[in-house]
C-alpha positions as a Markdown table, in Angstrom:
| # | Residue | x | y | z |
|---|---|---|---|---|
| 1 | Unk | 8.8 | -1.1 | -0.1 |
| 2 | Unk | 7.1 | -4.3 | -1.2 |
| 3 | Unk | 10.4 | -6.0 | -1.4 |
| 4 | Unk | 11.3 | -5.0 | 2.2 |
| 5 | Unk | 8.0 | -6.2 | 3.5 |
| 6 | Unk | 8.4 | -9.5 | 1.6 |
| 7 | Unk | 11.9 | -10.0 | 2.9 |
| 8 | Unk | 10.7 | -9.3 | 6.5 |
| 9 | Unk | 7.9 | -11.9 | 6.1 |
| 10 | Unk | 10.2 | -14.5 | 4.7 |
| 11 | Unk | 12.6 | -13.9 | 7.6 |
| 12 | Unk | 9.8 | -14.6 | 10.0 |
| 13 | Unk | 8.9 | -17.7 | 8.1 |
| 14 | Unk | 12.5 | -19.0 | 8.2 |
| 15 | Unk | 12.9 | -18.1 | 11.9 |
| 16 | Unk | 9.7 | -20.1 | 12.6 |
| 17 | Unk | 11.0 | -23.0 | 10.7 |
| 18 | Unk | 14.3 | -22.9 | 12.6 |
| 19 | Unk | 12.4 | -22.8 | 15.9 |
| 20 | Unk | 10.2 | -25.7 | 14.8 |
| 21 | Unk | 13.3 | -27.8 | 14.0 |
| 22 | Unk | 15.1 | -26.8 | 17.2 |
| 23 | Unk | 12.1 | -27.6 | 19.5 |
| 24 | Unk | 11.1 | -30.7 | 17.5 |
| 25 | Unk | 7.5 | -29.6 | 16.7 |
| 26 | Unk | 5.4 | -31.8 | 14.4 |
| 27 | Unk | 5.1 | -31.2 | 10.7 |
| 28 | Unk | 1.6 | -29.8 | 10.8 |
| 29 | Unk | 2.3 | -27.5 | 13.8 |
| 30 | Unk | 5.4 | -26.2 | 12.2 |
| 31 | Unk | 3.7 | -25.5 | 8.8 |
| 32 | Unk | 0.7 | -23.9 | 10.5 |
| 33 | Unk | 3.0 | -21.6 | 12.5 |
| 34 | Unk | 5.1 | -20.8 | 9.5 |
| 35 | Unk | 2.0 | -19.7 | 7.5 |
| 36 | Unk | 0.7 | -17.7 | 10.3 |
| 37 | Unk | 4.0 | -15.9 | 10.9 |
| 38 | Unk | 4.4 | -15.1 | 7.2 |
| 39 | Unk | 0.9 | -13.8 | 6.8 |
| 40 | Unk | 1.0 | -11.8 | 10.0 |
| 41 | Unk | 4.2 | -10.1 | 9.1 |
| 42 | Unk | 3.2 | -9.5 | 5.5 |
| 43 | Unk | -0.2 | -7.9 | 6.4 |
| 44 | Unk | 1.2 | -5.8 | 9.3 |
| 45 | Unk | 4.1 | -4.7 | 7.1 |
| 46 | Unk | 1.7 | -3.8 | 4.3 |
| 47 | Unk | -0.5 | -1.8 | 6.6 |
| 48 | Unk | 2.4 | 0.1 | 8.0 |
| 49 | Unk | 3.8 | 0.7 | 4.5 |
| 50 | Unk | 0.4 | 2.2 | 3.5 |
| 51 | Unk | 0.4 | 4.3 | 6.7 |
| 52 | Unk | 3.9 | 5.7 | 5.9 |
| 53 | Unk | 3.0 | 6.3 | 2.2 |
| 54 | Unk | -0.2 | 8.2 | 3.1 |
| 55 | Unk | 1.5 | 10.7 | 5.4 |
| 56 | Unk | 2.0 | 13.3 | 2.6 |
| 57 | Unk | -1.7 | 13.3 | 1.9 |
| 58 | Unk | -2.4 | 14.7 | 5.4 |
| 59 | Unk | 0.2 | 17.4 | 5.4 |
| 60 | Unk | -1.1 | 20.9 | 5.0 |
| 61 | Unk | -0.2 | 22.8 | 1.8 |
| 62 | Unk | 0.7 | 25.9 | 3.9 |
| 63 | Unk | 3.9 | 24.2 | 5.1 |
| 64 | Unk | 5.4 | 24.0 | 1.6 |
| 65 | Unk | 8.6 | 26.1 | 1.4 |
| 66 | Unk | 9.2 | 28.6 | -1.4 |
| 67 | Unk | 11.9 | 26.4 | -2.9 |
| 68 | Unk | 9.4 | 23.6 | -3.4 |
| 69 | Unk | 6.9 | 26.0 | -4.9 |
| 70 | Unk | 9.5 | 27.2 | -7.4 |
| 71 | Unk | 10.2 | 23.6 | -8.5 |
| 72 | Unk | 6.5 | 22.9 | -9.0 |
| 73 | Unk | 5.9 | 25.9 | -11.3 |
| 74 | Unk | 6.5 | 25.5 | -15.0 |
| 75 | Unk | 9.2 | 27.7 | -16.5 |
| 76 | Unk | 8.2 | 29.9 | -19.4 |
| 77 | Unk | 10.7 | 30.8 | -22.1 |
């Protein structure tokens, strides 16, 4: 997941660079917007990744099917 979030943030950075070159922004303005877009997408992507990864913690244990219960038990010989 970390790789996907990083690729998304880098895509935002490159898109901002392209917009800066296309619209003829100054160097400082372009760099500032690139850093802000990278950090924004990286932090929001990280928070969403944590939210998705924490969903199994909130599921009730009563919803576990018998097949999963069988897999979790250790087989005795």
